[in-house]
NURO-354111 format. One record per residue (C-alpha): residue in one letter; x, y, z. Coordinates in pm, whole numbers, plus 50000, padded with zeros to 5 digits. Example, Ala and Ser with C-alpha at 12.3 -4.5 7.8 and 13.67 -1.06 7.14 Angstrom:
// residues 2
a512304955050780s513674989450714
This chain:
// residues 389
m940715160072760g942615156973086p943415184873336l946645194473153a945015198572811g946555228672640l949915225772817r952755223872565v955805203872670i959085197172493e961015166872617l964665163372522a965025125572508s966855109772801i966405078973018g964725070373348p963015098673536g962795123573247p960625100873032m958585090573335c957865126873419a956895133973059m954615103573063l952835116473374l952185149873204a951055133572880d948775109873071q946905140273204g946425156072864a949545176972806d950755179472446v954235164772487i956655164972195r959745143872241i962885154472057d964655121871982r968075115671834v968415108571464e970395076971539p969825050371809s971545061872124g972065029472314l970145043772608g968925009372718v965435012472569s963934983472374l964174987271996d960454979771971p958715011772085r955664992172203f957534981572513d958915015972599v955915022872821t957165055572969a957355069572614r953605066372564g951255094972489r953495118772296r954705126571948s958305122771836v960555145171629a964055131971550l966555160671525d970335161671511l970995187571780k974685189071691q973775205271360d972905241971352a969755234671153g968605207671398r969275229971694a967455259171532a964445237171467a964415225771830l964565261971951r961595271071732l959605243371899i960775254772243d959655290372160r956055277572159a956325256072473d955235261072832v957625234872972l960915219072870i962225186973027e965965180573005g967715151173169w971325153873059r974525157873259p975025193973376g976525215573104v975525194272805a972475215172717e974545246872746r977205233272511l974505225272257g973045260072279l969885246872447g970575257072806p968285278373023d969805311572913d969385302472547c965795290872586l964515315972841g966115343972643r963775335072357n960795323572564p960775341672902k957665323073019l959265288772974v959515265773277y962785247373221g962875214373411r966285198673471m966535162673590t969855149873722g971125125573980f973295148574191g971935182574088q973325211273886t975865221174154g978075204474414p981225183274400l979405153474244a977405172973986q979485159773694a979755123873821a977965095473645g975525075273851h972235056873867d969335052874108i971285029874340n974025055974384y971675084774456i969605066274715a972825054174876l973845090274942a970345098875067g970415072475341a967505053675187l969415023275061h971085017375397a967685013675562i966354986875326g967274950475369p967124921475613a968574921575962g972144910075942g972124912375563k973264937375307p971204966575171v968754955974900p968044978274595p964284986174588l964244983574208n964785019274081l961615032474239i963045055874502g965645075174303d964515074973942y960785076273991g959825086274346g962655110574408g963165119874044a960185119573809l957575128174072y959605156674223l960305170773878a956595169273792f955745186274122g958405212774062l957085219773714m953535223873843a954755246974122a956675268473873l953665270173641f951475281173932e953995308274025r954095319473662q950435329373693r951515356473937s954845367273793g954335360773423r957845346473415g959305311973373q962225297773568v964535267873604v963525237673814d966615219073940a965325184474032a968005161074165m967275124874251v969495126474558d967435156174684g964125139174612a965195106574776s966345126075082s962975143475096l961205109775081m963145100075395s961755129575594i959695109275840f962665087275920h964845116976007g962145126976254m961995092076399l965785091176423a965865124376610s963185112376851g965065080476931r962455058576764w964675046776479d967935027776506a969895038576197r972765015076281t970744982976255r968874972175944g965654952375985a965164961876350n962684990576327l958974995876294l958784999575915d961834980575787g960664945375867g961914946376224a958404945976369p956714912176312f953374929076245y954924948175950d956664921175752t956224894475487y955524857575548a955624825775343t952474805175300a952004767975247d952334770774867g955604790174876r953914823274806h953864852675044l951594876275235a952284912175336v951224918975695g950864955575795c948694957476106l950574985676281e947714999676490p946624979976801k943024975976682f944174962076348f946724939076510a944014926576745e941824917476449f944734900876271a945614880676580q942044869076625r941564859576259v944794839876222g944624823776568l947494840276756d947824838477133p945804868577265s948654877777498f950594890877198v947994918177153e948714932777494r952454933477424q952414943377057y954994971177091d957314953677333p960374944277120r961234916977371t958224897177246w958934902276877p961044870976816q958344848376964m955584868176791r957294865376454a957764827976494a954114823776590i952864844076293a955154825276055a953944791876187r950294800976153l950524816075803a952524786275679t949574763075744r947494775075448t948054787575095r948244824375014d944894825074838d943204805075115w944244831675364c943104859375129r939624844375102d939274849575477l941224881875519d940444902575210g938344932875296t938954930375669d940914953675896a943604927475951c945774946475698v946944916075503a947484915375127p948774889174886i952194896874741l951394896274372s953794892274084l953804915973788h951814889573602e949194887073878a948684923673973p946524934073674s944144904973735h943444911874101p939724919274153h940414953374305a942594963774011q939954950473774a937154969473946r939075002273933g940434997773583a943925002073724f945574986873419v945074991573047e946264972572743i947854994172475d949024978072152g949164944372327v951154956772626v949494956172970q950484986773176a949255009373454a946445033373371p947015070773425a947075081773787p945795100173981r942155102973882f940015133973846s936285138673901r935675160473593s938655161373362s939675125273320a942295119073054a941745094972767t943525061572744p947155069272651q948345064172298a951005037972227p954635049372217r955765062171881a958925052871695a961585079971698g960855106171435s957355093971350d955745128071385g958485151471274e956795164870963a953415170671128v954895187371435l957165210471239l954395220270997e952235229471297a955105250971423g955185270971100f957855252970898s957265251070522h957525219770313d960735233870165d962105238470519l961345202170594q962995189970277a966115209870356l966245195570708v965805159970579s968415164770306s970985177670555g970315149170797a969185173371068l965675158071062r964955120971040v961575109670913p960315074470838e962115059870538a959005056870322r958315094270354a961955104470324a962155086869985r959355107469830
């Protein structure tokens, strides 16, 4: 069933963090209905729904929200929902008649989740952007990259997913918890720039304490500056991740790879770091990645192989935990986190836009005549075979 079984969610189709948040809720058992467009939107998603992994686990209704009939149908679905997820530019939902006032006026218990890059307010609220722009403003991008080099985008993990989808999901759960006391819904304003800034909290503390040099990239404890928290090439051109921060773990690492014991005594002396890094690099380059792993796996040396996307699902630890699943031929991460009693089922494959429109609307109280009128007007798109009946 999953811990969120019984939670009704409406997702207004968008890209990036909105779908990821909806996937997280669906993975844990929420009934998520995605309102898709009636025509392809060019949102950058593969035409084959199998590969749109963050769209898994929910049903799809394709409505033309620019038509009164399509908008009215969407509002009837929202009337029955606990949560709405909207990821459009500020003001778009309001112009469509689907903003917070419209929806909460009809459904006062609704938790209305808004996902944007810059937030609903502020001088940049209406500006276009993507993950790389939001994490740039948050100070996160500046801190990532090699010494003497330029900042390196960490995929779109920090803005879209860490600072966006996860903070929206947390905000929705917090608002639902508060609703138990007040009986009222509210708006959750989740901005990726805010979430990315929050993720940088520890570094602001280190900066204030003088333990982080924000002017120099690749010179600090956790940005690759410390040789015992870095990546190294092995004899086969692959790489290892070394993360033995604590003295006892570094001592074990040094002993197992054959470093000069004097490095252990001076681990945190930056004056030794250039020589230490060279020594570690020289030692790890003498054997292949997997040779080292055979000796270091399961130890406190804090070393891990740097796996590709192809390799990660096959690692013995991932295999033992069932960390990946195959859905309709596509290997992808299993739902996370895990629960001791209410584990969710394996997610269902993503559905093509509009696949479930008839079933969802019938559940919501629409008649067959209502559906035919919506299809005839173009406000509802259903699969061609059914539309032709």
